[in-house]
C-alpha positions in Angstrom: 30.7 132.4 44.5 31.1 132.6 48.2 33.1 135.2 50.1 35.7 133.7 52.4 38.0 135.1 55.1 41.6 134.2 54.8 43.9 133.5 57.7 45.1 137.1 57.5 41.6 138.4 57.9 41.2 139.6 54.4 38.1 138.7 52.4 38.3 136.9 49.1 35.9 135.2 46.7 36.2 131.5 46.4 34.8 129.4 43.6 32.8 126.2 44.4 35.2 123.4 43.6 33.8 120.7 41.4 33.2 117.3 42.9 36.0 114.6 42.6 36.4 113.0 39.2 36.3 114.2 35.6 32.8 115.6 35.3 33.2 116.2 31.6 33.1 112.4 30.9 30.8 111.3 33.7 27.7 109.2 33.0 25.7 111.2 35.6 26.6 114.8 36.3 24.7 117.0 38.8 25.6 120.7 38.7 24.4 123.3 41.2 21.1 121.5 41.8 18.6 123.4 43.9 15.2 122.2 44.9 13.1 124.6 47.0 9.5 124.2 48.1 7.3 127.2 48.8 5.1 126.7 51.9 2.8 128.8 54.0 5.6 129.0 56.6 8.3 130.0 54.1 10.7 128.6 51.5 12.1 125.1 52.3 15.5 124.9 50.8 15.7 121.1 50.6 18.6 121.0 48.2 20.7 124.1 47.9 23.5 124.0 45.3 24.6 120.4 45.0 27.3 119.2 42.6 28.6 115.7 42.0 29.4 113.2 39.3 29.2 109.5 38.9 30.7 107.0 36.4 29.3 103.7 35.2 30.2 100.8 37.4 30.8 103.2 40.4 28.8 103.7 43.6 28.4 107.0 45.5 27.0 107.0 49.0 25.0 110.0 50.0 24.8 110.2 53.8 23.3 112.6 56.4 20.6 112.9 58.9 16.9 113.0 58.1 16.0 116.2 56.3 19.5 116.8 54.9 18.2 116.6 51.3 19.3 113.1 50.3 16.0 111.7 49.0 14.9 115.0 47.4 18.1 114.9 45.4 17.3 111.4 44.1 13.7 112.4 43.3 15.0 115.4 41.3 17.2 113.2 39.2 14.2 111.1 38.4 12.1 114.1 37.5 9.6 113.4 40.3 9.3 117.1 41.2 7.8 118.1 37.8 4.3 119.4 37.8 4.6 120.2 41.5 5.1 123.5 43.4 8.9 122.7 43.7 11.3 125.2 42.3 14.1 123.3 40.7 17.2 124.7 39.0 20.7 123.6 38.0 21.7 120.9 35.6 21.4 117.1 35.6 23.1 115.4 32.8 22.5 111.6 32.2 24.8 110.2 29.5 25.2 113.8 28.1 21.5 114.5 28.0 20.2 117.4 30.2 17.3 116.0 32.1 16.2 119.5 33.3 15.4 120.5 29.7 13.6 117.4 28.3 9.9 117.0 28.0 7.7 115.1 30.5 7.3 112.4 27.9 11.0 112.0 27.5 11.6 111.8 31.3 9.0 109.1 31.6 10.8 107.2 28.8 14.1 107.4 30.7 12.5 106.7 34.1 12.4 102.9 34.6 14.4 102.4 31.4 17.8 104.2 31.7 17.4 105.1 35.4 15.4 103.3 38.1 14.9 103.6 41.8 14.7 101.1 44.7 12.4 102.8 47.2 12.8 102.9 51.0 9.5 101.1 51.8 8.7 98.4 49.3 5.3 97.7 50.9 4.2 101.3 50.1 5.9 101.3 46.6 4.2 98.1 45.5 0.5 98.2 44.6 -1.5 96.0 47.1 -4.2 95.1 44.5 -1.9 93.6 41.9 0.4 90.6 42.0 4.1 91.3 42.2 4.6 89.6 38.8 1.9 91.7 37.1 3.6 94.9 38.3 6.9 93.9 36.9 5.4 92.8 33.7 3.7 96.2 33.3 7.0 97.9 33.9 8.7 95.9 31.2 5.9 96.3 28.6 5.7 100.1 29.1 9.2 100.3 27.7 9.0 97.4 25.3 5.5 97.6 23.7 6.5 95.0 21.0 7.1 92.4 23.7 4.3 89.9 24.3 2.7 89.5 27.7 4.0 85.9 27.8 7.6 87.0 27.0 7.4 89.7 29.7 6.1 87.2 32.2 8.9 84.8 31.4 11.4 87.6 31.9 9.7 88.5 35.2 10.1 85.0 36.5 13.7 85.0 35.5 14.4 88.3 37.3 12.7 87.1 40.5 14.9 84.0 40.4 18.0 86.0 39.8 17.4 88.2 42.8 17.1 85.1 45.0 13.4 84.6 45.4 12.7 80.9 45.7 10.0 79.3 43.5 9.8 82.5 41.4 7.0 81.2 39.1 4.7 80.7 42.0 5.8 83.9 43.7 5.1 86.0 40.6 1.4 85.3 41.1 1.4 86.3 44.8 0.6 89.8 46.2 3.0 92.1 48.1 1.5 91.3 51.5 2.4 87.6 51.0 6.1 88.5 50.8 8.4 89.0 53.7 10.2 92.3 54.1 13.4 90.9 52.6 11.5 89.3 49.7 9.6 92.5 49.0 12.9 94.4 48.8 14.3 91.7 46.4 11.1 92.1 44.3 11.7 95.9 44.2 15.3 95.3 43.0 13.9 92.9 40.3 11.5 95.6 39.2 14.2 98.3 39.1 16.4 96.0 37.0 13.7 94.9 34.6 14.9 97.1 31.8 18.6 97.0 32.6 19.0 100.6 33.7 22.4 102.3 33.6 21.7 104.3 36.7 20.2 102.7 39.9 19.2 104.8 42.9 18.8 102.9 46.1 17.0 105.0 48.8 17.6 103.3 52.2 17.4 99.8 50.6 18.1 98.0 53.8 16.0 99.9 56.3 13.9 97.8 58.7 15.6 94.6 57.5 17.5 92.3 59.9 21.3 92.2 59.5 21.5 88.9 57.7 18.9 90.0 55.1 20.8 93.4 54.8 24.0 91.6 54.0 22.2 89.5 51.3 20.6 92.5 49.7 24.0 94.4 49.6 25.7 91.3 48.1 22.9 91.0 45.5 23.3 94.7 44.5 27.0 94.3 44.2 26.7 91.2 42.1 24.1 92.8 39.8 26.3 96.0 39.4 29.2 93.8 38.4 27.0 92.1 35.8 25.2 95.1 34.4 27.9 97.8 35.0 25.3 100.2 36.5 26.1 103.4 38.3 24.6 103.3 41.8 23.5 106.1 44.1 23.2 104.7 47.6 21.2 107.0 49.9 21.4 106.0 53.5 22.1 107.1 57.1 23.9 103.9 57.8 27.7 104.5 57.5 28.3 100.7 57.6 26.3 100.3 54.4 28.3 103.0 52.7 31.6 101.5 53.8 30.4 98.2 52.3 29.2 99.5 49.0 30.5 102.9 47.9 33.5 104.1 46.1 32.8 107.8 47.1 30.9 109.4 49.9 29.0 112.6 49.8 28.0 114.0 53.2 25.0 116.3 53.2 23.9 118.8 55.8 21.0 121.3 55.5 20.7 120.7 51.7 24.4 121.2 51.0 27.4 118.9 50.5 29.8 119.5 53.4 32.3 116.7 52.5 32.9 114.7 49.4 35.7 112.2 48.8 36.8 108.6 48.3 35.4 106.3 50.9 38.7 105.5 52.6 39.6 109.2 52.8 36.2 110.2 54.4 36.3 107.3 56.9 40.0 107.5 57.9 40.8 111.2 57.4 37.4 113.0 57.6 37.7 116.8 57.2 34.4 118.2 58.4 33.2 118.3 62.1 29.8 117.0 61.1 31.5 113.9 59.6 33.5 113.6 62.8 30.2 113.6 64.7 28.6 110.9 62.5 31.6 108.7 62.9 31.7 109.2 66.7 28.1 108.2 67.0 28.6 104.9 65.1 29.2 101.8 67.2 32.4 99.8 66.5 32.6 96.0 66.5 36.4 95.7 65.9 37.5 97.0 69.2 36.4 97.4 72.9 35.0 100.9 73.4 36.2 102.7 76.5 33.6 105.4 76.5 30.0 106.0 75.6 29.0 106.9 72.0 29.1 110.7 71.3 26.0 111.7 69.4 26.0 114.9 67.4 24.6 117.5 69.8 21.4 119.4 69.0 19.0 118.8 66.2 19.1 119.2 62.4 18.2 122.8 61.4 14.9 123.9 59.9 15.3 124.1 56.2 13.0 127.2 56.2 15.3 129.1 58.7 18.7 127.7 57.9 21.4 129.1 60.3 23.4 132.0 58.8 27.0 131.3 57.8 28.0 127.7 58.2 24.7 125.9 58.8 26.4 123.5 61.2 27.9 126.1 63.5 25.2 126.0 66.2 26.0 122.3 66.7 29.8 122.4 66.1 32.0 121.8 69.1 35.0 123.4 67.2 33.6 126.7 66.1 35.9 128.5 68.6 38.8 127.4 66.3 37.7 130.1 63.8 38.5 133.7 65.0 35.8 136.3 64.8 32.3 135.5 63.6 33.0 133.9 60.2 31.2 130.7 61.2 28.1 132.7 61.9 28.2 135.1 59.0 30.1 133.6 56.0 29.0 130.5 54.1 32.2 128.4 53.6 32.9 127.1 50.2 33.4 123.5 49.3 37.1 123.5 48.9 39.8 120.9 48.3 41.5 119.8 51.5 43.7 117.3 49.6 43.5 116.0 46.0 40.0 114.6 45.4 38.8 115.3 49.0 36.5 118.4 49.5 35.2 119.9 52.7 33.0 123.0 53.6 34.6 124.4 56.7 36.3 127.6 57.9 38.8 125.8 60.1 42.2 125.7 58.2 43.0 122.3 56.7 46.2 121.8 58.8 44.3 122.6 62.0 41.5 120.2 61.1 44.0 117.5 60.7 45.5 118.2 64.1 42.0 118.3 65.8 41.1 115.0 64.2 44.3 113.2 65.3 44.4 114.6 68.8 40.7 115.1 69.8 38.4 113.1 67.6 40.3 110.0 66.6 41.0 108.8 70.2 37.2 108.8 70.8 36.3 106.7 67.7 
């Protein structure tokens, strides 16, 4: 619980509001997730109390600058911080099963089978000494030990063809360095989908790809989601990708969610000054821009020495809207600005709406 200051100046205690949606029936439910890393310089609070839920067939886009905790969140869901120095707490429920409490053997069974990940750099994720086909075959047979190697190879060729790789039978016997960047990303998608996972995590899936290949990859993921009904977590810094793919947007800053809502709400009626900054720094192709892009001032904070109060306050151009020193001393709660739309900000909701319409929107 977080102490908050009301408009009258009194202090009250506000509960963290649950993320949009019915979390009781969600396929994936993350509750108060914290991932902290002890280092020689101090404790890195990479993720610090994150809550959200996701249904099958839906896509949530997690956005934010580098170091905001996006990738660490996805790694925690997959159980990749086990047997490390990371201090992880909270709950992660996948189809009703608490992943934080299962054995290492169970999490390995679920990983690649019920949940899978498309990594940011396929050239690093794929092993250079083995053919692409051999790596997909291995992933299939790990979870289907009764399947013959020939049957797994046949499924691999079929998967490579379905993700748009030409001449898949020949390509399956080639090595990652023989694939282009777009083809490697397609191979990674084929590998992730090899066992029909219900949850697919895509970590910057279109980074370093040209725009035409980006569009092909996004179309492919959308088609495969429609076919398999998978829930997708799309992790990216590219708001254009989120607008194309997601149903909901979760904006992260310094390890916390600062805004969460339906994609149209966050794009057309954003509530948090950080989201305003992200939108102001994004180029528009649908209109002639009359002024320069406005980048978010300053740099992302150190996760070892996170600013007190609202972590965004040193970079916020609107902190003078909050009387006193609440921005510097009180951590704002994630509260409902309107039904299904949450924001973590001390500026009153009505005033935020005024500021967006009169100050921010004309610059977009």
